[in-house]
C-alpha positions as CSV (number, residue, x, y, z in Angstrom):
1,X,-69.5,-35.2,-77.8
2,X,-66.6,-34.8,-75.6
3,X,-64.7,-36.5,-78.1
4,X,-66.0,-34.4,-81.0
5,X,-64.6,-31.6,-79.5
6,X,-61.5,-32.9,-78.6
7,X,-61.0,-34.3,-82.5
8,X,-61.4,-30.3,-83.8
9,X,-59.7,-29.0,-80.9
10,X,-56.7,-30.3,-81.6
11,X,-55.3,-28.5,-84.9
12,X,-54.6,-31.6,-86.8
13,X,-57.6,-31.8,-89.0
14,X,-58.0,-29.4,-91.8
15,X,-61.5,-27.1,-92.5
16,X,-63.7,-29.9,-95.0
17,X,-63.1,-32.4,-91.8
18,X,-64.0,-29.9,-89.4
19,X,-67.1,-29.4,-90.8
20,X,-68.1,-32.6,-90.3
21,X,-67.2,-32.6,-87.3
22,X,-69.7,-29.8,-86.6
23,X,-72.0,-31.1,-88.7
24,X,-72.4,-34.2,-86.4
25,X,-72.5,-32.3,-82.9
26,X,-75.4,-30.3,-84.7
27,X,-77.1,-33.8,-85.2
28,X,-76.4,-34.9,-82.0
29,X,-77.6,-31.5,-80.6
30,X,-81.5,-31.7,-83.0
31,X,-81.4,-34.9,-81.3
32,X,-81.3,-34.7,-77.4
33,X,-83.2,-31.5,-78.0
34,X,-85.6,-33.8,-79.7
35,X,-85.9,-36.4,-76.9
36,X,-86.3,-33.4,-74.5
37,X,-89.3,-32.6,-75.7
38,X,-91.0,-35.9,-77.0
39,X,-89.6,-37.7,-73.7
40,X,-92.8,-38.6,-71.5
41,X,-94.1,-41.0,-68.6
42,X,-98.1,-41.7,-68.7
43,X,-98.1,-38.6,-70.7
44,X,-96.6,-36.4,-68.1
45,X,-93.5,-34.4,-69.7
46,X,-90.1,-35.0,-68.2
47,X,-87.6,-33.2,-68.9
48,X,-89.6,-29.5,-69.5
49,X,-88.6,-28.5,-65.7
50,X,-92.2,-28.8,-64.7
51,X,-90.5,-31.2,-61.9
52,X,-89.8,-29.3,-58.9
53,X,-86.9,-29.5,-56.5
54,X,-88.9,-32.8,-54.4
55,X,-89.4,-34.2,-57.5
56,X,-93.2,-33.8,-57.5
57,X,-95.2,-32.4,-60.1
58,X,-95.9,-28.2,-59.5
59,X,-99.2,-28.6,-61.1
60,X,-100.7,-31.2,-58.0
């Protein structure tokens, strides 16, 4: 993602190329969101914020 942002910001690309980079960035963000909502272990969601700072589930 950093590489895409740098390519887009370097000033060498025209509109269509920058749109293509933005589309790729949007796809990557969507995939990260999908993984965050579906990642689980033993039926427990891993990336939804339910774990406390001590690493234990807040509902145990």
